[in-house]
N, C-alpha and C positions, 0 to 999 in steps of 0.2 A: 424815256426810261420808265417813268411812272406808269404810263399807259400799258407797257409790256408787262410790268410787274402785276398789276391788277387784272391783266387779261390772261394770266396763266391758269390752267385748269385747277391746280391746287388752290390757288388764291380764290378763284370763283366759288369753289366748294365751301371754303372756310367762310366767306362772306355770306353765302346762302344759309349756312348753318347758324351763323350769328343772327341773321335777320329772323330766322324761324324761332330761335330761342327768345329773342326780344319780344316777338309777337306772342309767344306762349305766356311769358311773364306778364305782359300787359293785359292779356286776356284774363289770367288768374286774378290779377289785382282788381280789374274791373268787376269780376264776379264777386270777389270778396267784398268790395264796397257796396255792391248791390245787396248782398246778404245782410250787411250791417244796417242799411237803410230799411230793409223790409222787416227786420226784427230788432228794433231799438232796445237799448237797455231800459230798465225801469226809470232811472234818473232822466234819460233823454226823453222818454215817453212822457214823464210827468211834466217836464219843462215845456214841451211843445203843446200839451193839452191843458195848461193852466193848473196842473196838480203839483204836489210835492210829496216827499217821503217823510214819514214819521215812524220812529221805532218806539214801541211801547215798553213797559216794564218787563213784559214777558219775552222781549227780544223779537217780537213779531214786527215785520216791516209792512207798513200800511201805506197805500197810495191815497192821499186825501186832497181835497180842493185847496188851492193856494190860499183862498180867502174863506175861512169858515164863518158861515152866517147862522147856521142852525145846529144846535147840539141837543141830543136826547140822552138822559142818564138812565141806566137800568135800576138805580137805587136812590133812596133819599140822600145818601152820602154825597153822591154826585150832584143832586139837585141843589144842595146847600152850597157846595163848592162853586158851582156855576153861578148861583145867585150872588155870592160875594164877589166873584170875578167879573162876570159879564152877563147880567140878568137879561139883557136884550137879545142874547143869543139862545136862550132856552126855548126849545120848540114844544115841550110838553113836560108833564110831571109824572113821576112813578108812584106818588102817593098824594092824597088830598091834603089841602090846607085846612086846619081846624078853624072853626068860626072865630074863637077868641084870639087867634093869632093873626088874623088878617089885617088888623089895624096897625100892626108893627111891620108890615110888608108892603112892597110896591103893588099898586092896583093891577099893573100888567102881569105880575107874577100870580096874583090871586085868580086871575081870569084865564090862566093857561089850562089847556085840556089835561085831564088826568087819565093816563093810559095804563096805569099799573106798571108792573115791572118784573124783574127777575132778581130777587134778593131774599135773604133769610130763608123762610120756608114758602115764600110766595113765588109762584111762577104763573102769574095771571097776565103776562104781557100780551097786549092786543096788537098783534103784528099788522093787521089790516089798517088800524088807526095810525100806527107808527109810520107805515108807508105813506099814508095820506099827508102827514105833516112834513114829509120829505127832509129829514135831518141830513146834514152833510156828513155827520159822524155820530156814532153812539159811544158813550163812555161807560166803563164798568170800573168803579173805584172801590178799593177794599183790599183785603188780604189776597195776594196773588198765589194761587197754588194750581195744581194740575186740573182740578175741577173747574176753577175759574177760567183758565186758559181754554180748556176744551169747550166750555159753555160759550165763551166769546166767539170762538171760531165757528161753532155751530150756528149761532145767531147771525154772524156775518154772512155765512153761506146761505142761510135761509132768506135773509132780507136783501142781500146784495149791497149792504151798507157797511163801511169799515167800522169795526168795533175795537176801540183802544182800551187796553187794560192798564190801569195805573195803580201801583201799590200805594196803600194809604194806612198810616197809623199815626198816633199822636206825636211821637218823637221825630218822625220824618215828614211832617206836614209841609215844611218849607220846600222840600224836594218835590212833593206832590203838586204844590202850586206851580213850581217851575215847569214841570212836565205838562201840566194842564195849560199853562200859558204858551208853551211851545206848540201845543196842539191847536189851540184856538187862535193864536196870533196875538194874544193880550199879554205880551212878555213883561212890559213895564209894570203894569198893575199887579201881575202875578208875583213879580219880584218884591214889590212893596208889601203885599200881604204875607208872602212867604217869609220875608225877613222879620216881620212883626211876630209871626208864630214861632220862628226859631229862637228869637230873643227871649220870649216869655218862657218857652220850654226849657231853654238852657239855664236861665237864671233860677228857675224853680228847682230844676233837677240838681243844680250845684248846691243850693242852700239846703235842700231836703236830704241830700246824701250825707250831711253832717249831723243829722239828728240821731242821737244814741238809741239803740234798740229799746232800752228801758223807758224811753220817753215817747215812743211811737204810739199813736192812738189806735185802739181796736175799734173797727168800724163795721157796721152791717149795712149793706146796700139793699134797701127794701123796694121791691117791685110788685106789680100786680094789685088787684083790688084791695087786698088787706095787708099788703106788705109781706106776704108769705111766699114770695118768689125772689130769687136772687141770682147772681153770677159770681163764680169763684175767681180767685187769682189766676192770671193768665188769659182771661177772656178779653176780647176786644172791647167788651162793654164795661170793663173796670180799669181801663188804662189811666184815667184821671186819678183814681185812688192810688194806684201803684206809683205814679209819677211823684205825688206829694208824700209818699212813704207812709200812707195809712196802712194798718194791718187789716186785711180782709178776713173776717172771722168765719166766713162761709166755707165749711168743709163739705162741699157737694161736688158731684160730677158735673163736668162742663157739658152743656147741651149744644148741639149743632143748630145751625139756622139762627132763629131769633134768640136763643139762649133761654133765660128764665127757668132755673131749676126750682122745683117745688120744695118748700120748707115747712115743717110743722112748728107749732108754737113751742112744743117741748124742746125741739132742737134749738130754737132761738133763745129759750130760757137758759139752756146749758151754755150757749156761747156768751150770753150776757154782755153785749158790746158796750163800750164807753160812749159811742156815738152811733146814731142811726141817721142815714141820709135817705130821703124818700123820693123815688122817681114818680113824677106826675106825668102820666102818658094818656091823654084823653082819647087817643086813637085805639087803645086796647082796654082801658078800664070801663067797667059797665055801670057807670053812674056813681060808684063809690069813691070817696076821697081817702086814699090810704094814709095820708098824714093824720087826718082826723080820727080814723079808725085806730091807728097805733096809739095815739095819746089818750084815747078815751076807753079803749077795750080793757075790761077788768083784769084779764090775764097779762096783757102787755104792760099794764101799769106797774107790774112788779119788776120790770127790767130797770137796771140802773140808769140807762140812757133816758128812759121816760121819767123816772123819779127825779133825775137831776136836770130835767128840761134840756137835754142834749139831742133832741130830735129836730131835724131841719129838712124842709122841703127843697128839692133842687129847683132853681129857677128854670122856667121852661118856655117863656114867650120870646120870640116866636119858635125857637128851637131849644130843646133841653140842653142845659149847660154841662151835663155829666155824660149823657149817653142818649140813645134813642132819637135820632141816629148818631153814631159816633163820627161826627164830622168836624168842621171848623168851629162850630158852636162851643166846642170843649175848651178853646183857648181862654175865653173869659172864665170858664168853669174851673180851670186849674188855679186861677188866682183866688177865686171865691173859696174853694175847698182848702187851699193852703192857709188862707187867713182863718178859716173856721177851725181847722184842726190844730194849728200851731200859731196862735196870735202873738206869742213871744218872739217868733222867728220871722214871720211875714207880717208886713204892715201895709198892705195895698189899700188904697182909697177906692173901695169897690164901687161906690156910687159914681165917682169921677171916671174910673176905668170902664164902667158899664157904658156910660155915655160915649166915651171915646171909641170903644169897640163897636158899638151899634152904628155909629156914624161911619166909621171906616169900613166895616164889613157888611152892614145891613142897609146902608144908604138912608138912615133915618136919624134925626135929631130928637133925642128923648127929652121930655119935660121931667121935672122932679116927681110929678104925679105918676108918670110912666114908670120911673125907676122904683117908686113905692110899690106899684102893682107887680113888677117883675120880681122884686125881692121879698114879696110877702111870705112870711114863715120860713125865710131862708137863713135866719140868724141862729 
């Protein structure tokens, strides 16, 4: 009976149709699998080639090596961040190390090639030399805007090397370390340094927020050869002053790039600040010491800050504590400035904290003589 059933014309046609359908489905499935193998997803491709996926602050998805061994930064901000995190992975520098700073830094860092970079008003990046050092990834740390993103993409296409954009400011430095650690693979140390930064920023921000307006100190941030350049409130170069709630007296337009708005002595006399903090920047000053100029100039001597001996030089070995560049170096700077402006509220042991910070971030144990040199004229 079964034989007769399967042997009928209708049944034979149905079986034939079924077999054809199964064959078509199998064929389509095989073709589909073949297409997936020929065009793997980014994640599958990265896994099979020893790469991984990293998403930067701008939301750009980058394919980077699983193990990052060489990093190049487009700016000094990234140089310092990488020096604190993983100095052995720095492939080259975007700015030179000043002679007087070298003894506070590792010899291997001082010997790195200087290839210039793409920051401020500088666009002297030596693409040929960067290609020679073969970095696994390039980082651009700072304020992330359309120009930054567009520039990173252009450099990435030009060099064929992934360029990661990481947002960076004083209050979110902990997150910046976290992202940098994810990028380089140094997550544990990045978390340690990031937590330290976050703790310092939060405790100072909380205490400073309680300072009444009438007790806030009016401050002039002196830059340039004669202290007659400055940056206004809202500039990335004055974030330390804003965090500790100092009042920036500079009523000037914000300059793009490097900043440094010009100021006349007449303007400064009108502002007549309670305090002057002086930026020492050997890389841009032409032999003059702005601290000495301010305290000795016949006109400047009429300022209340000069008469009351309230002029302080910002510590700058090996990196400026206030600015120039605005990187991790500012974490010890906020403690120093908080103490300086509001000694009744903040009582940090700056000498002790300086030694701790330099050992943790700069890989160096300071002597008392070292600390004396670093804090010269900073009181």
